[in-house]
N, C-alpha and C positions, 0 to 999 in steps of 0.2 A: 432612442438612441440613433444617431445618424451614422450611416455606414460611409467611410471616407474613402470614396472612390479614387481621389487623387493619390492616395498612399500606394495603391496597385498600379496605377498607370498614369502617369504624369503627363502623358500625350493625349489622354482622353479629352476630347472636344465637346461632345454632345452626349447627354444621358436623358433618361426619363426617371421620375421619383413620384413619391405620393407625399402630399402635404400631411404633416402629422400635428402641427400646431400653429396657430396665428396669434400674433400679438401687435395689433396696430398695422403698421407697415412692414412688419416682419414676418417671415414664414420659415418653420422648421420642417425639414424633408426626412424621410426614411434614409435617404442616400444622397450623396452630392459629389460633384467633380469640382465645386468651386472650393478653392484653396481659402481657408479662414486665416485672417492675420494671426500670426504666431512665430516666435524665435527670430523677430526683426524682419520677416517678410511679410510685405503687404498682401492683403486679400485679392482674390480674382474678381473680375468684373465679367459683365455679360448680359445675357438675357434669361429670364425665367418666366415662363407662362406669359410671354408678350411683354412683360415689364423689364425695366433696366435695373440690375443688381448695382446696388450702390455701396454696399457693405456686407463683408460676410465676417461673423464672430461665432466662436465656439464657447458655448457656456454649458458647463457640465458635459453631459454626453450628447448634446444637441447643437447642431450648426444652424445658425439663424441668418438668413438672408434678407437685408433690407431693400425693399423694391420701390421703385418709382414707377408706378403705374397700378393697374388694378391688382388687388391682392386676392389669390384663390382661396376658396374655403378648404377647410379640413377634409381630408379624404380625396380632394381633386388630385388627378393624374397630370403631372405637368412635365414640359420639356425644358430643359436647360441647355444654353449654348455658351460656352467659355469664350471670352475675348482673347482669341489665340495669339494675336499680334502681341497683346500686353503680356500675357502668360510667358510667352517664349523670351521675350525681352527680360521679364524677371528671372527666368530660369538662366539665362546666360549671365546675368548680374550675379545671381546668388552664387554660381559656379565660380566666377571670377573672385568674389570675396573670399570664398574658402582657399582658393589658390593663394592669395594675399596673405591671409591670415596664416596659412601653413609656412610659407615661406619666411615671413617675419619671426614666427614662433621657432623655426628650425635655425635660423640665422643668429637671432638676438635673445630668444627665450621670452620675448614680450607677448602676452596674452592681448587680445583685443578688449578695450574697455567701454566701448560703445560704438554707435553707428546708426546709419540710416540708409535705406534702399529704395529705390524707385526704378522704373524700367530703363536700363542702359546707363543709369548714375548712381553713385552710392558714395558713401563716406563711411570710413573705419577710424576709430581712435585707438591710438596706442600711447603709451608713457614711456617717453624717452627724456633723459635729463643727463647730458645734452644729446641732442640729435646726432648720431653718427656721421662722421665726415664722409662725404659722397653717398650718403644714404640712398637718394632717388635713383641715381645710376646703378647702385648695387641691387635695389629692390626690382627694377626694371630687368636686369640680367637674370636674377634669379627666377622671376615669375616667367619671363621668356623661356627658360631653360625647363621649367615644369611644364609648360604648354607644349 
C-alpha cells in the first residue's frame, strides 16, 4: 500500500521511498509525493531514482510510477523530485476550475458535465440551452468577486 504524501503536503517537492514492486518500466513505492491521475487532474512528473517519471497511476492500494530510464529493484531506496513548476501550474488551474464551477452552480444551478485540465489551461463543460444573455461578462464579474 502506497502512502499518499501529497494528501498531507501539496507543497512537498522531494521525498525518499522504498520500491515495493516492479512491473517492466513501472515501480510501486511505499510512499509517494507524485500525484496520481484522478478526478480530472493530471499526474505529476519529475525524477525518481534518476529516471524521468512519465506517468503516475493509482491501481488498488498502490501508486505506479512509469519511468523513462533505469528501473530500480524491489527494496531499493529511491529519491523523488516533483517537477514543481508543473505541479504549481496545475494547482493554480485546479483552484480556478473550482471557483468557476462554484460560480456557475450558484448563479445558474448547472453542474459541470466534463472537462480537461493541463498546466495553466483548462476546459469545463456545462449544459445551457440557450446560453444566458451576457453570460461571459457575468461569469467574469462573479469569478473576480470570488477571487
